[in-house]
FIPA-373984 format. One record per residue (C-alpha): x, y, z; chain; residue number from 1. Coordinates in steps of 0.001 Angstrom, whole numbers. Layout:
<sites>
((X Y Z) A NUM)
...
</sites>
This chain:
<sites>
((150001 61928 130365) A 1)
((153575 60642 130392) A 2)
((154868 63941 131769) A 3)
((152298 63753 134566) A 4)
((153405 60241 135502) A 5)
((157047 61315 135510) A 6)
((156169 64265 137760) A 7)
((154270 61885 140043) A 8)
((157230 59499 140200) A 9)
((159733 62309 140741) A 10)
((157620 63796 143509) A 11)
((157321 60365 145139) A 12)
((161112 59926 145079) A 13)
((161584 63366 146612) A 14)
((158994 62557 149269) A 15)
((160677 59266 150179) A 16)
((164130 60847 150474) A 17)
((162757 63791 152408) A 18)
((160823 61573 154806) A 19)
((163723 59205 155481) A 20)
((166236 62024 156034) A 21)
((163908 64466 157769) A 22)
((164425 67284 155274) A 23)
((161167 67419 153364) A 24)
((160897 67063 149606) A 25)
((161425 70685 148599) A 26)
((165198 70417 148601) A 27)
((164909 67873 145752) A 28)
((161777 69087 143956) A 29)
((163256 72395 142804) A 30)
((166333 70822 141092) A 31)
((164089 68087 139637) A 32)
((161696 70541 138027) A 33)
((164480 72882 136933) A 34)
((166932 70422 135378) A 35)
((164684 67535 134287) A 36)
((161577 69417 133152) A 37)
((163203 72737 132268) A 38)
((160833 74730 134461) A 39)
((161978 78290 135305) A 40)
((163493 78404 138777) A 41)
((160859 80759 140178) A 42)
((158025 78494 138982) A 43)
((159788 75445 140409) A 44)
((159982 77193 143793) A 45)
((156242 77948 143605) A 46)
((155380 74290 142884) A 47)
((157664 73181 145702) A 48)
((155786 75432 148124) A 49)
((152499 73771 147138) A 50)
((154060 70368 147842) A 51)
((155220 71567 151239) A 52)
((151674 72678 152086) A 53)
((150281 69248 151177) A 54)
((152817 67234 153162) A 55)
((152589 69512 156192) A 56)
((148799 69311 156213) A 57)
((148992 65530 156187) A 58)
((151524 65267 159012) A 59)
((150344 68096 161292) A 60)
((147268 66207 162484) A 61)
((149328 63143 163352) A 62)
((151882 65100 165369) A 63)
((149184 67005 167238) A 64)
((147210 63842 167959) A 65)
((150329 62215 169394) A 66)
((151099 65381 171398) A 67)
((154591 65489 169883) A 68)
((154420 68984 168427) A 69)
((154455 72039 170696) A 70)
((151417 73907 169387) A 71)
((151869 77013 171565) A 72)
((155530 77480 170676) A 73)
((154811 76776 167015) A 74)
((152102 79430 166820) A 75)
((154294 82049 168497) A 76)
((157228 81407 166173) A 77)
((154968 81123 163128) A 78)
((153941 84777 163525) A 79)
((157539 85709 162728) A 80)
((158094 82953 160171) A 81)
((154999 83952 158194) A 82)
((156172 87579 158233) A 83)
((159519 86514 156809) A 84)
((157756 84366 154196) A 85)
((155607 87297 153060) A 86)
((158654 89515 152690) A 87)
((160559 86731 150936) A 88)
((157696 86165 148505) A 89)
((157845 89813 147495) A 90)
((161636 89969 147366) A 91)
((161803 86825 145205) A 92)
((160327 88727 142267) A 93)
((162964 91441 142594) A 94)
((165816 88953 142232) A 95)
((167013 87474 138978) A 96)
((167005 83732 138305) A 97)
((170805 83786 138475) A 98)
((170755 85195 142003) A 99)
((168136 82642 143082) A 100)
((170236 79866 141542) A 101)
((173297 81073 143456) A 102)
((171319 81087 146722) A 103)
((170006 77601 146051) A 104)
((173491 76355 145194) A 105)
((174732 77685 148542) A 106)
((171836 75983 150336) A 107)
((172454 72652 148597) A 108)
((176146 72820 149457) A 109)
((175380 73525 153103) A 110)
((172886 70637 153254) A 111)
((175365 68244 151600) A 112)
((178147 69189 154033) A 113)
((175789 68900 157017) A 114)
((174553 65464 155924) A 115)
((178108 64268 155294) A 116)
((179204 65384 158743) A 117)
((176134 63757 160293) A 118)
((177121 60478 158640) A 119)
((180516 60417 160322) A 120)
((180996 58759 163664) A 121)
((179518 60901 166427) A 122)
((181931 62566 168794) A 123)
((180733 62087 172393) A 124)
((182757 65000 173676) A 125)
((181157 67397 171225) A 126)
((177699 66160 172123) A 127)
((178477 66561 175816) A 128)
((179728 70076 175237) A 129)
((176530 70971 173374) A 130)
((174378 69613 176172) A 131)
((176450 71450 178754) A 132)
((176053 74685 176850) A 133)
((172295 74185 176816) A 134)
((172264 73630 180566) A 135)
((174484 76640 181179) A 136)
((171963 78779 179332) A 137)
((169723 78563 182367) A 138)
((166046 77799 182798) A 139)
((163432 80557 182649) A 140)
((161748 81414 185915) A 141)
((158501 79506 186585) A 142)
((155475 81461 185404) A 143)
((157415 83465 182813) A 144)
((156171 83635 179235) A 145)
((159028 81518 177885) A 146)
((158435 78888 180550) A 147)
((154804 78491 179487) A 148)
((155983 77798 175932) A 149)
((157910 74737 177116) A 150)
((156747 71167 177571) A 151)
((157388 68053 179618) A 152)
((161009 68048 180744) A 153)
((162160 71199 178957) A 154)
((161774 74973 178964) A 155)
((162170 77323 176026) A 156)
((165266 79557 176115) A 157)
((166497 82505 174059) A 158)
((163074 83342 172633) A 159)
((164257 86565 170894) A 160)
((166938 84587 169027) A 161)
((164310 82016 168086) A 162)
((162073 84770 166719) A 163)
((164916 86178 164619) A 164)
((165754 82712 163332) A 165)
((162087 82174 162449) A 166)
((162017 85315 160301) A 167)
((165096 84041 158453) A 168)
((163442 80626 158016) A 169)
((160456 82337 156399) A 170)
((162713 84207 153991) A 171)
((164514 80992 153010) A 172)
((161199 79205 152517) A 173)
((159763 81867 150217) A 174)
((162925 82379 148184) A 175)
((163895 78732 147710) A 176)
((160697 76751 148273) A 177)
((162114 74444 150950) A 178)
((159570 75027 153712) A 179)
((162025 76577 156161) A 180)
((162320 73454 158308) A 181)
((165996 73245 157477) A 182)
((166407 76421 159548) A 183)
((163612 76002 162104) A 184)
((164719 72646 163490) A 185)
((168326 73690 164312) A 186)
((167088 76988 165777) A 187)
((164552 75339 168070) A 188)
((166848 72489 169074) A 189)
((170292 74092 169375) A 190)
((169325 77664 170257) A 191)
((166065 77336 172187) A 192)
((166697 74034 173959) A 193)
((163708 72173 172486) A 194)
((164182 68367 172207) A 195)
((164972 67292 168651) A 196)
((161861 65103 168320) A 197)
((159619 67969 169436) A 198)
((161460 70475 167240) A 199)
((161041 68255 164170) A 200)
((157329 67686 164839) A 201)
((156700 71376 165542) A 202)
((158542 72384 162377) A 203)
((156498 69939 160275) A 204)
((153355 71490 161719) A 205)
((154562 75025 160928) A 206)
((155962 74657 157408) A 207)
((152536 74396 155783) A 208)
((151503 77772 157194) A 209)
((154862 79239 156214) A 210)
((154597 77944 152662) A 211)
((151010 79196 152348) A 212)
((152074 82721 153315) A 213)
((154409 82991 150347) A 214)
((152563 80647 147955) A 215)
((149664 83120 147857) A 216)
((152014 85727 146385) A 217)
((153284 83283 143755) A 218)
((149675 82338 142953) A 219)
((148590 85957 142512) A 220)
((151509 86496 140142) A 221)
((150545 83451 138074) A 222)
((153664 81444 138884) A 223)
((151910 78212 139980) A 224)
((151128 75806 137149) A 225)
((148355 73461 138391) A 226)
((149282 70809 135819) A 227)
((152756 70613 137342) A 228)
((151865 71288 140976) A 229)
((149070 68675 141129) A 230)
((150961 65467 140269) A 231)
((154131 66660 141980) A 232)
((152385 67382 145284) A 233)
((150488 64089 145093) A 234)
((153733 62219 144472) A 235)
((155497 63921 147380) A 236)
((152600 63070 149690) A 237)
((152611 59407 148645) A 238)
((156400 59204 148881) A 239)
((156425 60697 152370) A 240)
((153858 58138 153503) A 241)
((155935 55284 152073) A 242)
((159174 56654 153501) A 243)
((157767 56841 157012) A 244)
((156773 53161 156814) A 245)
((160042 51757 155401) A 246)
((162435 53894 157444) A 247)
((163295 51054 159825) A 248)
((164326 48737 156962) A 249)
((166576 51150 155061) A 250)
((170332 51517 155548) A 251)
((170356 55220 156315) A 252)
((174147 55454 155862) A 253)
((173916 54353 152220) A 254)
((170896 56578 151680) A 255)
((172741 59541 153164) A 256)
((175734 58931 150876) A 257)
((173506 58844 147791) A 258)
((171738 61975 148985) A 259)
((175027 63847 149458) A 260)
((176158 62901 145948) A 261)
((172856 64103 144478) A 262)
((173059 67354 146454) A 263)
((176634 68055 145332) A 264)
((175703 67402 141700) A 265)
((172690 69702 141920) A 266)
((174732 72360 143718) A 267)
((177255 72345 140854) A 268)
((174463 72588 138283) A 269)
((172851 75470 140150) A 270)
((176205 77240 140426) A 271)
((176743 76864 136676) A 272)
((173243 78227 136106) A 273)
((174031 81188 138349) A 274)
((177209 81866 136378) A 275)
((175282 81425 133103) A 276)
((177680 78714 131930) A 277)
</sites>
């Protein structure tokens, strides 16, 4: 009973952080289950995937109703993301826990550095250069397949690169249980020229399908513990709902600093686990 309540509370905290920072709860759920509850890393990844499915299912309807997500683009990219997730789900069982821990440590480090850089004062010149690069990429000809994948005020560019990035996102999702949004959003926004708001909404719509593709493999191999997955997923869902409502009243700079510290600590712990220290 007590363990279930702790899982519920931990999932809620992960959901709140993930919602406020736009990263999803998976990046925190895996370290929580591994270091606090002593769950094997592979089982923690499986539970995290279940949580991703729940949160994505809850948010997808909202984004589609508000016409924020690009359904056509999402379905095209999801074909490649799901393929990567299936492969990743199979490969995950060929890798040792130490290798998975090393991969997760690298991911946590990258997230911490990215969040720290995002917290610094924005450089207008860099932003202008990025926008100029997007413009220089050119707009697809009207009537082309990539043009039909676009939306109001934008056209999709570099579709082959987006497909390749989607396969990689699926692999990351299956191996580390983070949903793949951490890869999908930058790919759609920076590579394909999709507005950030649309990219975020489309990614949230996609990650549930991505997680399902690989979660089935974990389920068939008996890696999903329903007594752990149930309260954790419920907590993440509740936390994400709360986070979306209190976002305007939270000092995001302080939150980001706390998040970076937590990520660095977890990255060190994962690295030590990988080195068997």
